[in-house]
N, C-alpha and C positions, 0 to 999 in steps of 0.2 A: 504493500500500500504506500509506503513512504517513497518508493521509487516512482510510482505513478504521480504522486503529488509533486515531487521534485521536477519531474519532466513537465508537468502542467505549469508549474511556477516559472520554469525556464522559458517555456513557450510564451507565456503571458509577458514576461519581462522583455523578450525579444520583440514581440509585437508592439509593446509600448515604446521601446527604443526606436523602432522603425517609424511609428506614427510621429513621435517627437521630432525625429530627423526630417520628416516630410514637412512638418509644420514650421520648423526653423528655415528650411529652404523656401517655403512659401513666403515667410516674413521677409527674408532677405531679397527675394525677387520683387516684392511689393515696393521696395526702395527704388527700384529702377524706374517706376512710374512717377516719381516725385520730381518736381522742377529742379533743374541743375543748381539753382541758387541755394537750395536748402538740402540737397541730396546728401552731402557729406555729414551734415548735422543729424539728419534723420537716420542715416546709416549708423552713426556713432550711438545714438539713442537706442536703436533697435538691438545693436550688439550688446549694450548694457542690459537690456531686457532678456536677451537670449543667454548670454554668458556671464553677466556681471553678478556681483554679490547682492544678497537680499537688500542690504541697506541702500542700494542705488535704484531700486525699483520705483519708489514713489517719485523721486526727482526725474527719472527717465520718462515716466508717464506724463508728468506735468510738462516737461519740455516737449515731448511729442505732441501733446495737445496744443501747446502754443505755436509750434512750428507749422502745424497743419491747420491752424485756425482760419487762415485766408483761403483754404482749399477744402470746403465742406465735403466734396465728393471723395477726396483722398482721406479725409478724417474718418468718414464713415467706413471706407474700405479697411483702413488700418485697425479701427476699433472692432472690426469683425474677425480679425486674425486671432487664432487661438492663443498665440504668444501674448498678445495684449490682453485678451480676455482672462487668461490665467494670471497675469500680473494684477489686474483689477481685483480678481477674486482673492489673490494673496493678500492684498491690502485690506480687504474687508475683514 
């Protein structure tokens, strides 16, 4: 029984890792749609959300919100990303 459970847990872990990798890629690709004038800042903020320490999450979300404020369509797109949604849930 323990062997089955270990195999199941390993498979679940691998699936979760694959999903997270896909979500990170999706978030990084979204940066390509941002105007060139703010692209580097948005990329930096997204990397902070993806790879940064927990204490940077709130500041990164605030900065992302400010950077995308003049672009409501992009703001909506970014705030539908799972990476951003997970960050928001983390802060709650």
